[in-house]
C-alpha positions in Angstrom: 72.1 -58.7 62.6 75.2 -59.7 65.3 78.5 -58.0 64.8 81.8 -58.6 66.4 83.5 -55.9 68.1 85.7 -55.0 70.7 85.1 -53.4 74.0 87.3 -50.4 75.5 89.4 -52.9 76.7 90.1 -54.9 73.7 87.8 -57.7 74.8 86.1 -59.6 72.0 82.0 -59.5 72.2 79.2 -59.7 69.9 77.0 -56.7 69.3 73.5 -57.1 68.4 71.4 -55.0 65.9 68.0 -55.1 66.0 65.3 -53.0 64.8 62.7 -52.4 67.6 58.9 -51.6 67.0 57.7 -48.1 68.0 55.4 -47.7 70.9 54.5 -50.2 73.6 56.2 -53.1 71.8 59.4 -51.6 71.4 59.6 -51.1 75.4 59.0 -54.6 76.2 61.0 -55.9 73.6 64.1 -53.7 75.7 62.2 -54.9 78.9 62.8 -58.2 77.5 66.3 -57.8 77.0 67.2 -56.0 80.0 65.6 -58.5 82.5 67.7 -61.3 80.5 70.9 -59.1 80.8 70.4 -58.5 84.6 69.6 -62.2 85.3 72.9 -63.0 83.7 74.6 -60.6 85.6 73.9 -61.8 89.0 75.7 -64.9 88.9 78.9 -62.8 87.2 81.6 -62.9 90.3 82.4 -59.4 90.1 78.9 -58.2 90.5 78.6 -60.5 93.3 81.7 -58.7 94.6 80.1 -55.5 94.3 76.9 -56.2 95.7 78.8 -57.7 98.9 80.7 -54.5 99.1 77.3 -52.0 98.7 75.3 -54.3 101.0 73.9 -52.4 104.0 72.5 -53.2 107.2 68.8 -52.5 105.8 67.4 -52.3 102.4 67.2 -49.0 102.7 71.2 -48.9 103.5 72.2 -51.3 100.7 69.8 -49.5 98.0 71.2 -46.2 99.1 74.6 -47.5 98.8 73.7 -48.9 95.3 72.7 -45.9 94.2 75.3 -43.5 95.3 77.6 -46.1 93.6 76.0 -46.0 90.4 75.2 -41.9 90.3 79.1 -41.2 91.6 80.5 -43.8 89.0 79.1 -43.8 85.9 78.1 -40.7 84.1 74.7 -40.7 82.5 74.5 -39.5 78.7 71.3 -40.6 76.7 71.2 -42.7 74.0 71.2 -40.5 70.5 67.4 -39.9 69.6 67.1 -42.5 67.2 68.4 -45.5 69.0 68.4 -47.5 72.1 71.6 -49.0 73.3 72.0 -51.8 76.0 75.0 -52.4 77.7 75.3 -55.8 79.5 75.6 -54.8 83.3 79.1 -57.1 83.8 80.7 -54.6 81.0 79.3 -51.5 82.6 81.0 -52.3 86.0 84.8 -52.9 84.3 84.1 -49.6 82.6 84.5 -51.2 79.2 81.0 -50.7 77.5 81.6 -50.0 74.2 79.7 -46.8 73.9 80.5 -43.5 75.5 77.1 -43.3 77.0 75.3 -44.6 79.6 71.3 -44.3 80.0 69.2 -44.6 82.3 68.5 -48.5 81.1 72.2 -49.2 81.2 72.3 -47.9 85.4 69.5 -49.1 86.4 70.3 -52.9 85.2 73.4 -52.1 87.7 
């Protein structure tokens, strides 16, 4: 089911609600969406700008800079027990997620 919503900044967006299968099949389905979002996000101008700012002299420095940015910028709050919410990284970095929480899957996509 798809539903039109407004993000925190008033931007219109489409919310897709899908019932996930239980167990490994649900995990695979979630990971598939996460991969899709991450691949889409790499072309976002704001994400490219942020990536350039976080780039270090080595891969380890880049990873460290990115980790520090994520943990300092976005509070971790787990999804409700009976739900799995995935927010596109382009909305996360603009702080306009429709949810008041971001958990490990959201933050790992950033």
